[in-house]
VMD Tcl script that draws the C-alpha trace (Angstrom):
set ca {
  {-0.11 -0.01 -0.06}
  {1.36 3.39 -0.97}
  {1.41 6.17 1.79}
  {-1.26 7.96 -0.07}
  {-3.68 5.07 -0.47}
  {-5.32 5.63 2.80}
  {-6.14 9.21 1.91}
  {-7.86 8.65 -1.40}
  {-10.87 10.98 -1.58}
  {-14.37 9.60 -2.57}
  {-15.13 10.19 -6.22}
  {-17.65 12.64 -7.17}
  {-20.74 11.24 -8.91}
  {-20.70 11.32 -12.76}
  {-23.06 14.29 -12.36}
  {-21.19 16.48 -9.68}
  {-24.55 18.53 -9.12}
  {-25.97 15.45 -7.48}
  {-23.21 15.75 -4.79}
  {-24.52 19.19 -3.93}
  {-28.06 17.86 -4.02}
  {-27.19 15.05 -1.67}
  {-25.75 17.56 0.82}
  {-28.98 19.50 1.15}
  {-30.97 16.29 1.28}
  {-28.84 15.13 4.23}
  {-29.85 18.26 5.97}
  {-33.44 17.98 4.94}
  {-33.41 14.31 6.62}
  {-33.13 16.04 9.89}
  {-35.96 18.64 9.35}
  {-38.60 16.75 7.13}
  {-41.11 16.12 9.86}
  {-41.97 19.80 10.50}
  {-42.09 20.27 6.76}
  {-44.50 17.32 6.28}
  {-46.77 18.74 8.99}
  {-47.08 22.10 7.28}
  {-47.45 20.67 3.90}
  {-50.53 18.65 4.91}
  {-51.84 21.53 7.25}
  {-51.63 24.39 4.75}
  {-53.85 22.97 2.09}
  {-56.43 21.63 4.50}
  {-56.64 25.29 5.99}
  {-56.60 27.02 2.82}
  {-59.27 24.86 1.26}
  {-61.41 25.04 4.30}
  {-60.95 28.78 4.72}
  {-61.15 30.03 1.11}
  {-62.58 27.34 -0.83}
  {-65.36 26.26 1.58}
  {-65.62 29.39 3.77}
  {-65.45 32.09 1.25}
  {-67.04 29.87 -1.56}
  {-70.19 29.56 0.41}
  {-70.90 33.12 -0.25}
  {-70.29 32.81 -4.09}
  {-73.42 31.07 -5.25}
  {-72.87 31.07 -8.97}
  {-69.00 30.17 -8.72}
  {-66.69 31.58 -11.31}
  {-67.65 30.93 -14.92}
  {-70.03 28.50 -13.78}
  {-67.39 26.34 -11.81}
  {-67.78 26.13 -8.06}
  {-65.47 28.38 -6.33}
  {-63.49 25.60 -4.44}
  {-62.83 23.78 -7.83}
  {-61.84 27.28 -9.45}
  {-59.64 28.32 -6.63}
  {-57.59 25.04 -5.94}
  {-55.24 25.19 -9.06}
  {-54.54 28.79 -8.19}
  {-53.58 27.84 -4.73}
  {-51.44 25.05 -6.07}
  {-49.41 27.50 -8.27}
  {-49.25 30.11 -5.51}
  {-47.96 27.58 -2.93}
  {-45.26 26.35 -5.47}
  {-44.21 29.87 -6.14}
  {-43.88 30.58 -2.33}
  {-41.91 27.45 -1.54}
  {-39.71 28.13 -4.39}
  {-38.76 31.75 -3.52}
  {-38.79 30.80 0.26}
  {-36.09 28.25 -0.32}
  {-34.22 30.60 -2.75}
  {-33.89 33.60 -0.38}
  {-32.53 33.22 3.07}
  {-30.88 29.80 2.45}
  {-29.01 31.14 -0.64}
  {-28.11 34.40 1.34}
  {-26.82 32.43 4.40}
  {-24.71 30.27 2.19}
  {-22.81 33.29 1.10}
  {-23.05 35.54 4.19}
  {-23.39 33.54 7.33}
  {-22.43 29.79 7.06}
  {-20.50 30.33 3.82}
  {-21.43 26.92 2.37}
  {-20.92 27.71 -1.16}
  {-17.35 28.90 -0.60}
  {-16.52 25.48 0.99}
  {-18.23 23.73 -2.08}
  {-16.26 25.78 -4.52}
  {-12.93 24.88 -2.67}
  {-13.84 21.24 -3.49}
  {-13.85 19.96 -7.18}
  {-17.12 21.57 -7.86}
  {-17.86 24.20 -10.54}
  {-20.12 27.09 -10.10}
  {-22.65 25.55 -12.34}
  {-22.58 22.35 -10.26}
  {-23.24 24.26 -7.04}
  {-25.94 26.19 -8.58}
  {-27.53 23.16 -10.22}
  {-27.53 21.12 -7.20}
  {-29.26 23.71 -4.96}
  {-31.76 24.31 -7.55}
  {-32.51 20.65 -7.76}
  {-33.14 20.68 -4.00}
  {-35.60 23.45 -4.38}
  {-37.35 21.76 -7.13}
  {-37.58 18.72 -4.75}
  {-39.03 20.75 -2.10}
  {-41.66 22.16 -4.64}
  {-42.63 18.89 -5.97}
  {-43.17 17.19 -2.57}
  {-45.06 20.00 -1.15}
  {-47.41 20.16 -4.21}
  {-47.81 16.25 -4.06}
  {-49.26 16.68 -0.68}
  {-51.57 19.63 -1.84}
  {-52.87 17.55 -4.77}
  {-53.54 14.64 -2.40}
  {-55.50 16.82 0.14}
  {-57.44 18.64 -2.64}
  {-58.31 15.45 -4.36}
  {-59.74 14.14 -1.25}
  {-61.90 17.27 -1.17}
  {-63.09 16.35 -4.78}
  {-61.66 19.60 -6.10}
  {-59.86 17.93 -9.11}
  {-62.37 17.62 -11.87}
  {-60.18 16.04 -14.68}
  {-57.61 13.42 -14.95}
  {-55.51 15.96 -16.71}
  {-54.57 17.31 -13.13}
  {-51.47 15.22 -13.21}
  {-50.15 17.83 -15.70}
  {-50.05 20.23 -12.70}
  {-46.81 18.39 -11.64}
  {-44.50 19.55 -14.56}
  {-46.15 22.82 -14.59}
  {-45.13 23.74 -11.09}
  {-41.91 22.21 -11.50}
  {-41.09 24.66 -14.48}
  {-42.89 27.51 -12.25}
  {-40.32 26.64 -9.49}
  {-37.36 26.94 -11.72}
  {-38.81 30.08 -13.50}
  {-38.98 31.97 -9.96}
  {-36.09 30.28 -8.09}
  {-33.36 30.87 -10.65}
  {-33.70 34.63 -10.70}
  {-34.32 34.73 -6.97}
  {-30.97 32.87 -6.61}
  {-29.48 35.68 -8.43}
  {-30.99 38.37 -6.32}
  {-30.23 36.64 -2.94}
  {-26.55 36.22 -4.10}
  {-26.23 39.79 -5.12}
  {-27.78 41.79 -2.04}
  {-25.74 42.78 0.94}
  {-28.48 42.61 3.60}
  {-31.37 40.20 4.38}
  {-33.60 43.27 4.70}
  {-33.66 43.21 0.85}
  {-35.25 39.59 1.09}
  {-37.97 40.81 3.15}
  {-38.66 43.53 0.56}
  {-38.96 40.94 -2.22}
  {-41.81 39.21 -0.43}
  {-43.44 42.47 0.32}
  {-43.29 44.04 -3.13}
  {-43.17 41.00 -5.33}
  {-44.32 37.84 -3.82}
  {-47.45 39.05 -1.98}
  {-48.77 41.33 -4.95}
  {-48.31 38.28 -7.29}
  {-50.09 35.96 -5.02}
  {-53.04 38.43 -4.63}
  {-53.39 39.76 -8.21}
  {-52.22 36.93 -10.59}
  {-55.53 35.25 -10.87}
  {-55.33 32.99 -7.87}
  {-58.34 34.23 -5.80}
  {-60.23 36.14 -8.81}
  {-60.18 36.40 -12.39}
  {-57.57 38.84 -13.80}
  {-60.05 40.21 -16.31}
  {-61.68 41.91 -13.35}
  {-58.68 44.18 -12.82}
  {-58.11 47.50 -14.47}
  {-56.42 46.96 -17.80}
  {-53.01 48.32 -16.68}
  {-52.96 46.03 -13.63}
  {-54.22 43.22 -15.84}
  {-51.11 43.49 -18.06}
  {-48.91 43.60 -15.11}
  {-50.50 40.32 -13.95}
  {-50.12 38.80 -17.41}
  {-46.21 39.70 -17.05}
  {-45.83 37.63 -13.87}
  {-44.83 33.98 -14.22}
  {-47.33 33.08 -11.61}
  {-50.46 34.03 -13.83}
  {-49.13 31.68 -16.60}
  {-48.86 28.77 -14.29}
  {-52.24 29.38 -12.73}
  {-53.92 29.42 -16.17}
  {-52.09 26.13 -17.05}
  {-53.16 24.56 -13.57}
  {-56.55 25.58 -13.80}
  {-57.01 24.30 -17.25}
  {-55.55 20.98 -16.17}
  {-57.63 20.52 -13.15}
  {-60.78 21.71 -14.70}
  {-60.26 19.78 -18.06}
  {-60.70 23.13 -20.14}
  {-58.54 24.98 -22.65}
  {-56.22 27.67 -21.16}
  {-56.80 31.26 -21.79}
  {-53.52 31.34 -23.59}
  {-51.75 28.69 -25.83}
  {-50.00 25.94 -23.88}
  {-46.84 26.57 -25.94}
  {-46.98 30.13 -25.10}
  {-47.13 29.58 -21.34}
  {-44.62 27.01 -21.32}
  {-42.15 29.12 -23.50}
  {-42.66 32.13 -21.28}
  {-41.87 30.19 -18.05}
  {-38.98 28.57 -19.76}
  {-37.44 31.95 -20.64}
  {-37.78 33.10 -16.97}
  {-35.98 29.90 -16.03}
  {-33.19 30.26 -18.55}
  {-32.84 33.93 -18.05}
  {-32.57 33.39 -14.33}
  {-30.10 30.62 -14.58}
  {-27.68 32.88 -16.71}
  {-28.13 35.69 -14.38}
  {-27.63 33.42 -11.24}
  {-24.71 31.70 -12.68}
  {-22.96 35.08 -13.49}
  {-23.57 36.37 -9.93}
  {-22.40 33.15 -8.24}
  {-19.25 33.16 -10.50}
  {-18.62 36.85 -9.40}
  {-18.87 35.93 -5.74}
  {-17.00 32.47 -5.74}
  {-14.46 32.75 -8.48}
  {-11.46 34.95 -7.51}
}
mol new
graphics top color blue
foreach p $ca { graphics top sphere $p radius 0.5 }
foreach p [lrange $ca 0 end-1] q [lrange $ca 1 end] { graphics top cylinder $p $q radius 0.2 }
display resetview
């Protein structure tokens, strides 16, 4: 045995980003219980509070559809957005400013793209597991009217990437976590309220309506609503998907540039 044989480092997987994903999954293994509880409690409370409670006062529903059935796909998309942005703000900021995990990972044989892709995969995992629980609960309430509801899964996955990637860039660029709170106050909350989740966008004034159309959330809401109700979306499916993909690609390029500036000397 050579002197260095006992110090051989374990090889990285063929896709190095999976090593980064594994790191975050190991941490999640110690915290998943609290996440599972909230993942099941949140849809129950929102369905009961908004769909059943508020829906009881809306006799005609929306477009002839019971309010609960109309609301659920919007809540699914909105929940996916909030989980994706929540896991792309303080965790990313802390990995640069507080615990500096990214710097340790960059000192290993990992490229900037590997670090970014691995963490984005973990965010995608969080989005999909949360939405799976949401679909299960709302299905038990009978709020999924079409077998096309399974198409919600790839839609929220694309939405998660579309909002997480640019949020990674934002969180990596800011100098204080106060800017993260401002992101929720001035972007996430307005999107959740006015992007067609709780009422049709067409009821907004024209200027606000076009702002809603510009958000990635509205495109995901329209696709999810078409899937769960078994109807055609307001825009073309290809147009929605291309728009969300453009957000994801643009966010990836921007995030990679910011990460490279912070991690590569």
